[in-house]
N, C-alpha and C positions, 0 to 999 in steps of 0.2 A: 504494500500500500504506500502511495506517495505521501511524503510529509508536507507537501505544499498545500496551501489553501487556495480555493475552498475545498472542503472535504464533504462528501455526501454519504448518507447511509439510509437504509430503509429497514426498520426493525419492527417487531411485534411485541405488544405489551397487553396480554389478554386479548380482548376483542379489538383493541386499538392497533392500527397500523400507523407507525410514526416515521415520517419522512424528515430527515435532518439535513440542513445546510450549515456547515460550520465555517465561518470566516475568521479572520485573525482576531477581531474584537467583538464578534456577534455570532450568536447561534440561534437559528430559526428552526422551529419544529411545526410542521403541518401534521395534525393528528386526525385520522379518519376512524370514527367508530363504525366498524363493519357491521354491527348489529343494528344500529340506528339508521344507517344508510339504506335507502329503499331501492337504489339503482335507478332513480328517476332520470339521471343523466344530465340534469340541469348544470351541474358543475362542469361536465364535459363541454357543453356548449359555451359556458361562461369563461373558461380558462383562457386568458390572453396568450399563453405560451403553448397551448395544445398539449399540456403535460398530463392530462387526465383522459383515461379511456374507459369504456364500459367493459366490465368483466362478465362473468357468467351469472347474470342477474337472477334468472329463474332457478338455476342450479343451486345457488347459494340459499335462496329463500325456501326451496323445497327440501333442503337438507342434504342434497347430493354432494355438496361441497361445504365443508365447515367454514363459517364466517371467521373462525380463528386462523384457518389455513389460507383462506382467500377472502375476497370482498367484492361486492357488486361493482365497485369502480376501482381502478388502479391509478396511482399517481407516480409519475417518474420523478424521483427525488432530485435528479440532476437537472432536468428540464424546468422544473417548477421554479418560479421567481419569488415565491413566498410573499405575494402581494396582498392576499386575503380576499380576492374577488370571489373565489369559490365558497369561502366561509360566509360571505355576505349573501350570496345567491342561493345557498343550500336552504330549501324550505323546511328541512327536517332537523336542523341543528346537528348534523352528523359530522361536521368539520370544525376544527378549532385551530387557531394559529397562535403560537407562543414565540415571542422573541426574548431571548435571555430569561426564559421562565415566566414571562408575563404575557397575558392575553393582549394582543395588539392587532390592528388592521391597518397596515401602512398606507394602502391606497385610499382608505377613507380619511385618514388623518392628514396625509400629505397632498393628495390631489383632488379629493372629493369624489364621492360615488353615491348614487341613490340607494336607498334601502327599501325593503318591502313596506308598504303602508298597511300595517296590520290593524284591521278594524275588528277587534274582539272585545266586546264589552258586556257586562252583566249589570242590569239595573237592580241595585240592591233593594229598592223599594218594592219592585215587583217580585223578586226572587223569594220563594218560600222555602228554600233549602231542601227541596226534594232530591231524590237520588238519580233522576233520569239522565241528566247530562253527564254525570259521573260514570254511570254504567254504560251509556251509549257511545261515549267518545272512543274512537278506534286508536287514538294516539296517547291515551292516558294523560290528557292535557288539562283536566279539570282538577283544581285543588279545592276539595270540599272540606273545609275546616269546621265541622259541626261535631259537638260532643257525641260520644257513643252512649246509648241508653241501655238500661237493663233489659229491655225487651229484645234487643238484638245482640247483646254482648254481656257475658258474665262480668260482674264488677262495674258495669256501666252506670252512668248517672241515673238516679231515680227518674222514672218517666214523668212524675209530676213536675219535674223541672223543665220539661220540654216546652211548656208555655208559660207566659208571664201572667200570674193570677194572684189575687188577694183573697185569702180564706179567713173567715171569721168563725170561731168556735165559741159558742155561748152556752153556759150552764146556768140554769135557773136554780139558785141556791135554796129557794123556798121549796122547790119540788124535789131536788136531788136528795136521795137517802144514802148515797155513797155505797151502793150495793156492790160496785166493782165490776159489773158486767161489761161496761164500755172498755175498761182497761184490760179485761181478759181477752177481748176479741180484737183489739186494735193496738199495734205497736206505737201509735202516735199519742196514746192516752195512758196516763199513769194515775191511778186512784191511790192517794196516800192517806192511810188511816192514822188517826192519832192513837196513842196507846190506849188500849182498852183497860179501864179501871173501874173498880167497884164504886169508886167515889162518884163518877158521873153516871155510870150505868147505861151509857148510850154509845152509838157508833157515830163518830164525827171525823172530818178530814177535809181534803181538798182534791179537786180534779185538775191534774196538770196536763197540758196539751202541748205537743211539739209540732209547730206548723210545717217544719221541713219534712216530717214523716207523714203528714196528712195529705191524702189525695182526694179529699172531699167526697168519698164514696157514700157517706151518710148512713153506713151500716149502724154506727153508734146511735144515730137518731132513731132508726127503726127498732133497734134492740132495747132501747131504754124503757123500762117498765113504767117510769113516772113521767114520760114525755118531757124530760127536763133539759134535753140537749137540742140546740139549733145550730146547723152548719150552713153558712152562706158563702158562696164562692163567686167572685167577680173576675171574669177573664179580661185581662188588659191587653194581651197580645197572643195570638195563636201561632205567630211565626217562631220557628226554631231559632235559637241563638246561633251565632257563628257566621261564617262567610263562605261564599262560593266564588272562585275566580278562575280565569282561563290563563294557563301558563304559556311560556314561550314555545312549548312543544306543539302548540296548535298549528295545524296545517291548513286551516280554513275550509275543511270539508263541509261544514255547516250541519253535521248531524245534530249537534246540540241546539242550535238556533231553530232548526225546523221542527224539533220535537219538544221544545220547552213548553209545558202546559200553560205557563203564565206569560209567554211571549216576552220574557225578561232578557233574552240573549240576542245580541246583534253580532253577526259575523259576516264579513264580506270576503269573498274568495280573492286570493292574490292573483289568480290567473282567470282570464275569461277565455272562452273557447267552445269547441265542439268536439265530441268524440263519437266515433261510429264503429260499431261492431258488425262485421260481416259474418254472421253466425253460420251462414251456409258454407263458408270455407273452413270453419273451425272443426278440427277432429275431436269428436266427443271423448270425454275421459281425461283430457289434459288438465284443465283448470289451473294452469300455472298463473294466469293473469289474476285469478281469484286470490291465490295465495300471496302474490306480491303486492296487491293493491293496498296502499297504506290508509285508504279512506273507507275500506269495506263497502265499496260502491259496485263491485262486480259480483255477479251471482250466477248460479246454475238454475235456470228456470224449473219450476216444479213440472214434472212430466204430466201431459194431458192424457186423458183416456183416448184410445184410438178413435172412438166414435165422434170425438170433438175436433179431430184434426182437419176433417173435410178436405182431404188431398193436400193439405199444407205440410211442409216440413216442420218438424218439431225443433224449435230453437234450442241449441245446446249451450249457449252462453249469452249473457245480457248484462247491461250496465244501467244502474239508476243514476242518470245524469245529475240529479239534484245533489248527489253527494260526491261526485267526481270533482277533483280540484285541478285536473288537467296536468298532472305532474309528469306523466309519460312512463312510469315504471312498467305498466302493463305492456306497452308497445315494445319496450326494451327486452322484456322477458318472453314475449310470445315466440314460440318456436315455429310458427307458421309464417306465411307470407301474405301481406295485404289483408290480414284479418282485422286488425285494429288500425284505424286512421285517426290521428290526433291533429287538430288544427287549433292552435292557440291564437286568439285575436287581440289580447291585451294583457298587460301586466300592471298591477297596482303598485306604484312606488311613490316614495316621497324623497325630496331632495333634487338637486340639479342632475338632469339626464345628460351625462357627459358623452363625448364621442365614442369612448370605449363602451359605455353602457348601450348606446344605440346600435353598435355593431353586435353586441351580445343579444340585444332585444330582437334584432333581425333574424338571428339564428334561432332563437327560441320561438319566434312566430312562423318559422318555416314548417309547413305541414309535413308530417312524417308518418311512416308506417313500418311495420315489422318486415324483416327480410331474412330469409332462411340462409341464403348463400353466405359462406364464410371464405374470406381470403385465405389461401393456404399459408401465407406468411403471417397471418394474424390469428392463428388458432387460439381459442380460449377467449377471444374478444367478440363482442356482439356488434353486428352492423345494422344500421338502419337505412331506410330508403327515403331520401328527401323527395317530396312529390312536386314541389314547385318553389320558386323563390318568393319569399314573403314581400 
């Protein structure tokens, strides 16, 4: 190995692939998380140095190739300029650039470059802290910080804490005979008897009530033989405490916003476009596109009874366009030809659209489709077919 600078290396650290450029006074590391990477190929189109190429996207995601041994994309450590464009353009936060151990984006800091205009908001007033967005998000991008309650988790917070309410427990001392029934049936009530003495010859005491333990079930009211107890509860807020937020892992697929029962979530896709599936060309039983789709937008249609087909071919693959964010991972992974056609028509960004960005934008807006043929000299890399110039 030469002792001269720059020095380059490409190593693995778990699921991370680390490309390193070591200069005399600076060390740059571009880190690719091979598990987070979806193989969408946007970094390939964005790289100014053409240092990134598509790998075996479908094979990695289907488990035929371990993400530890390979990755959906491959970065040439020597060709890479460590500018940070791929980090900015990756919609899945799969890339990270460190310079001398600190996260930096030189092109953003030195020359200016637009970033995705992420519109991902939750209206706290409308949000009722339900679980739908958290469960439905395909990217685990919802941070639902709500206490766990005893109904769902051992040791959770008492369910009476789930709402904000004021409970009043009133004992009529004239009627109460301190029989002890209410204390025997409810942990929130303790009937404390005074010492029994021959001197008084009576049973006396007090009824102690703990609001934190009372759920206002009113069993004590119904069980009291003297009708001495009254329980009144005023609900001040039925909303669960806590917060729900969208994290930076969001890819703007809009599953959460389209299914929020309170219409509390607003998400705008970062890409506009159209995707078409030619199901008649798709070999049944593949489903690679289903497995690689980061948005859970592609599905295998439910088979129809033969009597309902009416001489029509049964579709073997389909996409719900509402949830597609036009990333292109399915196109890159498809082992067929001309089965999936992706046409992006717009990119939502904020900041000055530089000449470099406009070149990248033109590439990203070029319609493309899957292509089976592989160049003998590029075995192990995926090829796409550009359909026309944007």
